[in-house]
C-alpha positions as CSV (number, residue, x, y, z in Angstrom):
1,M,170.7,-50.7,93.1
2,V,170.4,-49.5,96.6
3,P,171.8,-52.0,99.1
4,H,169.4,-54.1,101.1
5,N,168.3,-52.5,104.3
6,Q,165.9,-54.2,106.7
7,D,165.4,-51.0,108.6
8,Y,164.1,-49.1,105.6
9,E,160.5,-48.2,106.2
10,G,159.6,-46.6,102.9
11,P,157.7,-43.3,102.6
12,R,156.4,-41.9,105.9
13,T,152.7,-42.5,106.5
14,A,151.9,-38.9,105.8
15,D,153.5,-39.1,102.4
16,R,152.1,-42.5,101.3
17,G,148.8,-41.1,100.3
18,R,150.6,-38.8,97.8
19,V,152.6,-41.6,96.1
20,R,150.3,-41.8,93.2
21,E,150.2,-38.0,92.7
22,L,154.0,-37.6,93.0
23,L,155.1,-40.6,90.9
24,F,152.4,-40.9,88.3
25,G,150.4,-37.7,88.1
26,G,146.9,-37.8,86.5
27,M,145.1,-41.1,85.9
28,M,147.0,-44.2,86.9
29,K,147.6,-46.6,84.1
30,L,147.7,-50.4,84.5
31,G,149.2,-52.6,81.8
32,I,148.5,-56.3,81.0
33,P,151.2,-57.7,78.7
34,L,151.2,-60.8,76.5
35,E,152.8,-63.7,78.3
36,T,155.9,-64.7,76.4
37,Y,156.9,-67.8,78.4
38,P,156.7,-70.9,76.1
39,G,153.4,-72.7,76.5
40,E,151.9,-70.1,78.9
41,M,148.2,-69.6,77.9
42,R,147.0,-67.6,80.9
43,V,146.6,-63.8,81.0
44,A,146.7,-61.6,84.1
45,A,143.3,-60.1,83.5
46,T,139.9,-61.0,81.9
47,P,137.2,-58.7,80.7
48,S,135.3,-59.1,84.0
49,T,138.3,-58.2,86.1
50,V,139.1,-55.3,83.8
51,R,135.7,-53.9,84.7
52,K,136.6,-54.0,88.3
53,L,140.0,-52.4,87.7
54,V,138.3,-49.6,85.8
55,A,135.9,-49.2,88.7
56,Q,138.9,-48.8,91.0
57,G,140.0,-45.8,88.9
58,F,142.7,-47.5,86.7
59,A,143.1,-46.8,83.0
60,V,143.8,-50.3,81.8
61,V,145.9,-51.0,78.7
62,V,145.9,-54.6,77.3
63,E,148.4,-55.8,74.8
64,R,146.8,-57.0,71.6
65,G,146.4,-60.8,71.5
66,S,147.3,-61.3,75.1
67,G,144.0,-63.2,75.8
68,A,144.1,-65.5,72.8
69,G,145.4,-68.5,74.8
70,A,142.5,-68.2,77.2
71,K,140.0,-67.7,74.4
72,L,139.5,-64.1,75.3
73,G,139.2,-61.7,72.3
74,D,140.6,-58.2,72.1
75,L,137.1,-56.8,71.5
76,E,135.9,-58.3,74.8
77,F,138.6,-56.3,76.6
78,V,137.6,-53.1,74.8
79,A,134.0,-53.6,75.7
80,A,135.0,-54.0,79.3
81,G,136.7,-50.5,79.2
82,A,140.3,-51.4,78.4
83,E,142.5,-49.8,75.7
84,L,144.5,-52.0,73.3
85,G,148.2,-51.3,72.7
86,G,151.5,-52.8,71.9
87,A,154.2,-54.1,74.2
88,D,155.8,-50.6,74.6
89,D,152.4,-49.1,75.6
90,V,151.8,-51.7,78.2
91,W,155.3,-51.6,79.8
92,N,155.1,-47.8,79.9
93,C,152.3,-48.0,82.4
94,D,152.5,-47.1,86.1
95,V,151.6,-50.7,87.2
96,V,152.3,-53.8,85.1
97,V,150.6,-57.0,86.0
98,K,151.6,-60.4,84.5
99,V,151.5,-64.1,85.3
100,R,155.0,-65.4,84.8
101,P,158.2,-63.6,85.8
102,P,159.3,-61.2,83.1
103,S,162.2,-62.0,80.8
104,D,165.4,-59.9,81.1
105,A,164.3,-57.9,78.0
106,E,160.9,-57.2,79.6
107,A,162.4,-56.3,82.9
108,A,164.5,-53.6,81.2
109,L,161.3,-52.0,79.9
110,L,159.9,-51.2,83.4
111,N,159.8,-47.5,84.1
112,E,161.5,-45.9,87.1
113,G,158.9,-45.7,89.9
114,A,156.6,-48.2,88.2
115,L,155.3,-51.3,90.0
116,L,155.5,-54.8,88.6
117,I,153.1,-57.4,90.0
118,S,153.7,-61.0,89.0
119,L,154.8,-64.5,90.1
120,L,158.5,-63.7,90.8
121,Q,160.2,-66.3,93.0
122,P,162.8,-63.9,94.3
123,D,164.6,-66.6,96.2
124,V,165.4,-68.3,92.9
125,N,165.4,-65.5,90.4
126,T,168.0,-63.3,92.1
127,A,169.5,-62.1,88.8
128,L,166.1,-61.0,87.6
129,V,165.4,-59.2,90.8
130,E,168.7,-57.3,90.4
131,A,167.8,-56.4,86.8
132,I,164.4,-55.0,87.9
133,A,166.2,-53.0,90.7
134,T,168.5,-51.3,88.2
135,T,165.4,-49.7,86.6
136,G,164.4,-48.0,89.8
137,G,161.1,-49.8,89.8
138,S,159.2,-51.7,92.5
139,A,158.1,-55.3,92.5
140,I,155.5,-57.4,94.3
141,A,155.9,-61.2,94.2
142,L,152.4,-62.8,94.1
143,D,154.0,-66.1,95.2
144,K,155.1,-64.5,98.4
145,I,151.7,-63.4,99.6
146,P,151.6,-64.6,103.2
147,R,149.1,-67.4,103.9
148,I,147.1,-65.6,106.5
149,S,143.4,-65.4,106.8
150,R,143.0,-61.8,105.6
151,A,145.2,-62.5,102.5
152,Q,143.2,-65.5,101.3
153,K,141.4,-63.4,98.7
154,M,144.7,-62.5,97.0
155,D,146.5,-65.9,97.4
156,V,147.4,-66.7,93.8
157,L,149.2,-69.9,94.8
158,S,146.1,-71.4,96.4
159,S,144.0,-70.5,93.4
160,M,146.4,-72.0,90.9
161,A,147.0,-75.1,93.1
162,N,143.3,-75.8,93.2
163,I,143.2,-75.8,89.4
164,A,146.4,-77.9,89.1
165,G,145.0,-80.6,91.4
166,Y,141.8,-80.8,89.4
167,R,143.6,-80.9,86.1
168,A,146.0,-83.6,87.4
169,V,143.1,-86.0,87.8
170,I,141.9,-85.2,84.3
171,E,145.4,-86.0,82.9
172,A,145.5,-89.2,84.9
173,A,142.1,-90.2,83.6
174,H,143.2,-89.6,80.1
175,A,146.3,-91.7,80.5
176,Y,144.7,-94.5,82.5
177,K,143.3,-97.2,80.2
178,G,140.2,-97.9,82.3
179,F,137.2,-96.6,84.1
180,F,137.6,-94.4,87.2
181,G,134.2,-95.5,88.6
182,G,133.2,-99.1,88.9
183,Q,130.9,-100.4,86.1
184,I,128.4,-103.2,85.9
185,T,127.6,-104.3,82.3
186,A,126.3,-107.3,80.5
187,A,129.9,-108.1,79.8
188,G,130.9,-108.1,83.4
189,R,131.9,-105.9,86.3
190,T,134.9,-103.6,86.7
191,R,136.3,-102.4,90.0
192,P,136.8,-98.6,90.7
193,A,140.3,-97.2,90.1
194,Q,142.4,-97.0,93.2
195,V,143.9,-93.5,93.5
196,L,146.6,-92.4,96.0
197,V,147.1,-88.7,96.6
198,L,150.4,-87.7,98.4
199,G,150.0,-84.3,100.1
200,A,146.7,-82.9,101.2
201,G,147.2,-79.2,100.6
202,V,145.1,-77.2,98.3
203,A,146.1,-79.1,95.2
204,G,145.8,-82.5,97.0
205,L,142.4,-81.8,98.3
206,A,141.2,-80.6,94.8
207,A,142.6,-83.8,93.3
208,I,140.8,-85.9,96.0
209,A,137.5,-84.2,95.2
210,A,137.9,-84.6,91.5
211,A,138.9,-88.3,91.7
212,R,136.0,-89.0,94.0
213,G,133.7,-87.2,91.6
214,L,134.7,-89.6,88.9
215,G,133.9,-92.5,91.1
216,A,137.4,-93.7,92.1
217,E,138.3,-95.0,95.5
218,V,140.8,-92.5,97.0
219,R,143.3,-92.8,99.8
220,A,145.6,-89.9,100.8
221,F,148.6,-89.3,103.0
222,D,150.1,-86.2,104.5
223,V,152.7,-85.6,107.2
224,R,150.4,-83.1,108.9
225,P,147.8,-85.0,111.1
226,A,145.6,-81.9,111.1
227,V,144.4,-82.5,107.5
228,K,142.9,-85.9,108.3
229,D,139.5,-84.5,108.9
230,Q,139.6,-82.6,105.6
231,V,140.6,-85.7,103.7
232,E,137.9,-87.8,105.2
233,S,135.3,-85.1,104.7
234,L,135.8,-85.5,100.9
235,G,135.2,-89.2,101.1
236,A,138.8,-90.4,101.0
237,R,140.7,-92.7,103.4
238,F,143.5,-91.1,105.3
239,L,146.6,-93.4,105.6
240,D,147.9,-93.4,109.2
241,L,151.7,-94.1,109.5
242,E,152.7,-96.6,112.1
243,Y,155.3,-94.5,113.7
244,E,156.0,-92.5,116.9
245,E,153.9,-89.4,116.5
246,E,155.8,-86.6,114.7
247,S,154.0,-83.6,113.2
248,G,155.0,-82.4,109.8
249,A,153.3,-79.1,110.1
250,G,155.5,-76.2,109.0
251,T,155.1,-72.5,108.6
252,G,152.7,-70.9,106.2
253,G,150.5,-74.0,105.8
254,Y,153.3,-76.0,104.2
255,A,155.0,-79.2,105.4
256,K,158.4,-79.4,106.9
257,E,161.2,-81.9,106.5
258,M,161.0,-85.0,108.6
259,S,163.5,-87.2,110.5
260,E,165.2,-90.2,108.8
261,A,163.3,-92.7,111.0
262,F,160.0,-91.2,109.9
263,L,161.0,-91.2,106.3
264,A,162.0,-94.9,106.5
265,A,158.5,-95.7,107.8
266,E,157.0,-93.6,105.1
267,R,158.9,-95.4,102.4
268,K,157.6,-98.7,103.7
269,L,154.0,-97.4,103.5
270,F,154.5,-96.0,100.0
271,M,155.9,-99.3,98.7
272,E,152.9,-101.2,100.0
273,Q,150.6,-98.6,98.4
274,A,152.5,-98.7,95.1
275,R,151.7,-102.4,94.7
276,E,148.0,-101.8,95.2
277,V,147.0,-98.5,93.5
278,D,146.4,-97.6,89.9
279,I,147.1,-93.9,90.0
280,I,149.4,-91.8,92.2
281,I,149.2,-88.0,92.3
282,T,152.0,-86.2,94.2
283,T,151.8,-82.6,95.4
284,A,154.5,-82.3,98.0
285,L,156.6,-79.2,98.1
286,I,158.9,-77.6,100.7
287,P,159.3,-73.8,100.2
288,G,162.8,-72.8,99.1
289,K,164.0,-76.4,98.6
290,P,163.9,-79.0,95.8
291,A,160.8,-81.3,95.9
292,P,161.2,-84.3,98.2
293,K,161.5,-87.7,96.5
294,L,158.5,-89.7,97.7
295,I,158.1,-92.3,95.0
296,E,161.5,-93.9,94.5
297,A,162.6,-96.1,91.5
298,D,161.8,-99.4,93.2
299,M,158.3,-98.2,94.0
300,V,157.7,-97.2,90.4
301,K,158.8,-100.6,89.2
302,A,156.6,-102.3,91.8
303,M,153.4,-100.7,90.2
304,R,151.3,-102.7,87.8
305,P,151.7,-102.0,84.1
306,G,149.1,-99.4,83.0
307,S,149.4,-97.5,86.2
308,V,149.8,-93.7,86.1
309,I,151.8,-91.1,88.2
310,V,151.0,-87.4,87.9
311,D,153.8,-85.4,89.5
312,L,152.7,-81.8,90.3
313,A,156.2,-81.0,91.7
314,A,157.9,-81.7,88.3
315,E,159.0,-78.0,88.0
316,Q,161.0,-78.3,91.3
317,G,162.6,-81.7,90.4
318,G,159.6,-84.0,91.0
319,N,158.3,-86.1,93.8
320,A,158.8,-89.3,91.8
321,A,161.8,-91.0,90.3
322,F,162.1,-90.7,86.5
323,T,160.0,-87.6,86.4
324,K,161.0,-85.2,83.6
325,A,159.6,-81.7,83.5
326,D,157.1,-81.1,80.7
327,E,157.4,-84.7,79.5
328,V,155.5,-88.0,79.7
329,V,157.8,-90.9,80.5
330,D,157.0,-94.6,80.3
331,V,158.9,-96.9,82.8
332,G,158.0,-100.6,82.5
333,G,154.4,-99.7,81.5
334,V,154.0,-97.1,84.2
335,T,153.2,-93.6,82.7
336,I,154.8,-90.7,84.6
337,I,153.3,-87.3,83.7
338,G,155.5,-84.3,84.5
339,Y,153.5,-81.4,83.0
340,T,154.4,-78.0,84.5
341,D,151.6,-76.2,82.7
342,L,148.5,-77.8,84.3
343,T,147.0,-74.4,85.1
344,S,147.5,-73.2,81.5
345,R,145.5,-76.2,80.4
346,L,142.5,-74.6,82.0
347,A,143.6,-71.1,80.9
348,T,140.2,-69.4,80.9
349,H,139.3,-70.2,84.5
350,A,142.9,-69.9,85.7
351,S,143.1,-66.4,84.2
352,Q,139.8,-65.4,85.9
353,F,141.1,-66.7,89.3
354,F,144.4,-65.0,88.8
355,G,142.8,-61.7,87.8
356,T,140.4,-61.7,90.7
357,N,143.3,-62.2,93.2
358,V,145.1,-59.2,91.6
359,V,142.0,-57.1,91.8
360,N,141.7,-57.9,95.5
361,L,145.4,-57.0,96.1
362,L,145.1,-53.7,94.3
363,D,141.9,-52.9,96.2
364,D,143.8,-53.6,99.4
365,M,146.4,-51.1,98.3
366,G,143.8,-48.4,97.9
367,G,142.9,-48.6,94.2
368,A,144.1,-46.0,91.8
369,N,142.7,-43.1,93.7
370,D,144.5,-43.8,97.0
371,F,147.3,-46.1,95.8
372,R,150.0,-46.8,98.3
373,I,152.5,-49.4,99.3
374,D,151.7,-49.7,103.0
375,H,154.4,-51.2,105.1
376,D,152.0,-51.7,107.9
377,D,149.9,-54.0,105.7
378,E,151.2,-57.5,106.5
379,A,149.9,-58.9,103.2
380,V,151.6,-56.3,101.0
381,R,154.8,-56.1,103.1
382,G,155.2,-59.9,103.0
383,A,155.2,-59.9,99.2
384,L,157.1,-56.7,98.6
385,V,160.5,-57.5,96.9
386,L,161.6,-54.0,95.6
387,E,160.5,-50.5,96.2
388,N,162.0,-47.9,93.9
389,G,165.0,-50.1,93.4
390,Q,165.5,-50.7,97.1
391,M,165.7,-54.4,98.1
392,M,162.8,-55.1,100.5
393,W,162.8,-58.9,100.6
394,P,162.8,-60.9,102.7
395,P,160.5,-59.0,105.0
396,P,161.5,-58.4,108.6
397,A,160.5,-61.1,111.0
398,P,157.4,-60.4,113.1
399,E,158.1,-59.2,116.5
400,A,158.1,-62.0,119.1
401,P,155.8,-61.6,122.0
402,P,157.5,-60.5,125.3
403,P,158.7,-63.5,127.3
404,A,156.6,-64.5,130.3
405,P,158.1,-63.3,133.6
406,P,159.8,-66.0,135.8
407,V,157.6,-67.8,138.2
408,D,159.3,-66.3,141.2
409,E,158.6,-62.8,139.9
410,L,154.8,-63.4,139.5
411,P,152.7,-61.5,142.1
412,K,151.6,-63.7,144.9
413,L,148.0,-63.8,145.8
414,A,147.0,-62.9,149.3
415,T,145.7,-65.9,151.2
416,Q,143.4,-66.0,154.2
417,E,142.7,-69.0,156.3
418,V,139.0,-69.9,156.6
419,P,138.0,-71.5,159.9
420,I,136.3,-74.8,159.5
421,A,133.5,-75.6,161.8
422,P,133.8,-78.7,163.9
423,A,132.0,-81.8,162.6
424,D,129.4,-81.8,165.4
425,E,128.4,-78.2,164.9
426,G,128.0,-78.7,161.1
427,A,125.8,-81.8,161.8
428,E,123.7,-79.8,164.2
429,E,123.2,-77.0,161.7
430,S,122.3,-79.4,158.9
431,E,119.8,-81.2,161.2
432,A,118.3,-77.8,162.1
433,Q,117.9,-76.8,158.5
434,G,116.5,-80.2,157.6
435,S,113.9,-80.0,160.3
436,S,112.8,-76.4,159.4
437,G,112.5,-77.1,155.7
438,P,109.0,-78.7,155.6
439,W,107.6,-75.9,157.9
440,L,109.0,-73.2,155.6
441,G,107.4,-74.9,152.6
442,L,104.0,-75.1,154.4
443,L,104.2,-71.5,155.4
444,A,105.0,-70.4,151.7
445,G,102.1,-72.4,150.5
446,A,99.7,-70.9,153.0
447,V,100.8,-67.4,152.0
448,G,100.3,-68.2,148.3
449,F,96.8,-69.5,148.9
450,A,96.0,-66.4,150.9
451,L,97.2,-64.1,148.1
452,I,95.2,-65.9,145.5
453,G,92.0,-64.4,146.8
454,T,93.3,-60.9,146.4
455,L,94.5,-61.3,142.8
456,P,92.4,-60.0,139.8
457,E,90.1,-62.4,138.0
458,G,91.8,-64.4,135.4
459,F,95.3,-63.9,136.8
460,I,95.8,-67.6,137.7
461,Q,94.8,-68.7,134.2
462,H,97.2,-66.2,132.5
463,F,100.0,-67.0,134.9
464,T,99.7,-70.7,134.2
465,V,99.9,-70.1,130.5
466,F,103.0,-67.9,131.1
467,L,104.7,-70.7,133.0
468,L,103.8,-73.3,130.5
469,A,105.1,-71.1,127.6
470,C,108.4,-70.5,129.4
471,F,108.9,-74.3,130.0
472,V,107.9,-75.2,126.4
473,G,110.1,-72.4,124.9
474,W,113.1,-73.4,127.0
475,H,112.7,-77.1,126.0
476,L,112.3,-76.3,122.3
477,V,115.4,-74.0,122.1
478,W,117.6,-76.5,123.9
479,E,116.6,-79.2,121.4
480,V,117.9,-77.1,118.5
481,T,121.6,-77.3,117.5
482,P,123.5,-74.2,118.6
483,A,124.4,-73.3,115.0
484,L,120.7,-72.5,114.4
485,H,120.0,-70.5,117.5
486,T,120.5,-67.1,115.8
487,P,118.0,-67.7,112.9
488,L,115.6,-69.4,115.4
489,M,115.7,-66.4,117.7
490,S,115.2,-64.0,114.8
491,V,112.1,-65.8,113.7
492,T,110.9,-66.0,117.3
493,N,111.3,-62.2,117.4
494,A,109.0,-62.0,114.4
495,I,106.4,-64.1,116.3
496,S,106.2,-61.2,118.8
497,G,103.9,-59.6,116.3
498,I,101.1,-60.8,118.6
499,I,102.2,-57.9,120.8
500,I,101.1,-55.6,118.1
501,V,97.6,-57.0,118.3
502,G,97.5,-56.5,122.0
503,G,98.9,-53.0,121.6
504,I,96.2,-52.1,119.0
505,L,93.5,-53.3,121.3
506,Q,94.9,-51.4,124.3
507,A,95.5,-48.2,122.3
508,A,91.9,-48.3,120.9
509,S,90.3,-49.0,124.3
510,G,89.1,-45.3,124.8
511,S,89.7,-41.7,123.8
512,F,93.2,-40.3,124.1
513,P,93.9,-38.5,126.3
514,D,91.2,-39.4,128.9
515,S,91.3,-36.6,131.5
516,A,88.9,-38.4,133.7
517,N,91.1,-41.5,134.0
518,P,94.8,-40.8,133.8
519,L,95.6,-44.6,134.1
520,A,93.6,-45.3,131.0
521,T,95.6,-42.6,129.2
522,L,98.9,-44.2,130.3
523,A,97.6,-47.7,129.2
524,M,96.8,-46.3,125.7
525,A,100.2,-44.6,125.5
526,L,102.0,-47.8,126.5
527,G,99.9,-49.7,123.9
528,G,101.1,-47.3,121.2
529,L,104.7,-47.7,122.3
530,A,104.3,-51.5,122.3
531,I,103.1,-51.3,118.6
532,L,106.2,-49.3,117.6
533,V,108.7,-51.5,119.4
534,A,107.1,-54.8,118.3
535,S,107.0,-53.6,114.7
536,I,110.8,-52.9,114.8
537,N,111.2,-56.4,116.3
538,V,109.2,-58.1,113.6
539,A,111.0,-56.3,110.7
540,G,114.4,-56.9,112.3
541,G,113.6,-60.6,112.9
542,F,112.7,-61.2,109.2
543,L,115.7,-59.2,108.0
544,V,118.2,-61.1,110.1
545,T,116.7,-64.4,109.0
546,H,116.8,-63.4,105.3
547,R,120.5,-62.4,105.5
548,M,121.5,-65.6,107.3
549,L,119.7,-67.8,104.8
550,Q,121.5,-65.9,101.9
551,M,124.8,-67.2,103.4
552,F,123.8,-70.8,102.7
553,R,122.7,-70.1,99.1
554,K,125.1,-70.6,96.1
């Protein structure tokens, strides 16, 4: 294994385009192995994503039976353009994509120069990373894709968290011995279930939406005040903590650790909520650290018998006391669910989401025909763990912006004193302007009336219509919300088709060209030009409107 070197920049830009040719030669193969982790039902590709990979130029090899857990048959993969093979065939590919981190035995099968793409957790699985490095292979950790705007399409963690939050509500509904939504029957009335969601990230918001969809009354808490609007937009009540304001927003969209005083106020709030709610769903995680304990033992014991806790952080130790990974625990009649395979319980859709994220990542890396590990690509560099056995993680910190210059070094603006007129002079000038104002108005009116007699017949009528049209148009546009200005203006452009009618009448007003009347020839030429320009305006107006309306359709 080559020692870690933060200054290593990989192949030079001129050579990166030849990586595929030099390392792989011929058609680039991509392997999809069977997941061997106990209970894992997902697969790293589906028939629909295989088609996209084939379109990118990859020769896809799928291990037999790898899609069985997600109810995807081998023949479906073959119909999509994949080739079936055994474990050796898959691990002999140039790129290997899987869901869970490989076992030690699987890591040893990776070829020198090949690339492994999977959930890897390099900060935890250090021994596994070293084992992959000994093969001379490369590795990209999907769990380290930076949470930036342009990388959302390849953010596997967000995709899986969305599924986990939804499935957590389904598990809670199964364990809860009552209705989620309030019911009115001949036998009486039942109140809606009271649900508390701790953490309003992707998983928390998905849980809120699912619980609200089942009719429950939902309340949520998060240390980041910025998510309050998102919580309330889903119909839940955001719990405000009575404490001196302290933001819990951390880096990468995660929360940060809070002060002891804040945590004490938080514990008080959670104890009050534990006595009231029927279901608690916890989703709080801090990257690189064990899950924070939010629901302590006394809070669990304060909950009513029949209540349910679903702990999405069970794999990292759990947010609730008594949580055990992959087990369901009963504490005084309170059911605590610690499943770590919630995404596998929706394996078909989870595999589709996972495979789509991988397709987007490989497309960002150039596909098979221009495959490269681009160190200038922030999304790829942030997730790159190994490159040809060279340790590349963690990525170098982004360059800080240059510090602002000291105040005393800032350029001073030139100033110039402006003389101020004495009060009496200003008063005299204002009085003179005020006295001449009416006379100027009368003079302008007299000139206007004098000009009316020289104007062509019908001008005043057309000019009046023009002024009224300007006033009405201005009033209508300002009454429309700004978000609709673009489609409004595009349709308005289409209305300019009336110009085509005027252009046709003008162009057909005589013979072209008219040698006896050059002005008539010019008028007909301008009429033809008006027809052309207005036609473009009409077509463009309808095209823009159609494209914008498509954005609001499912």
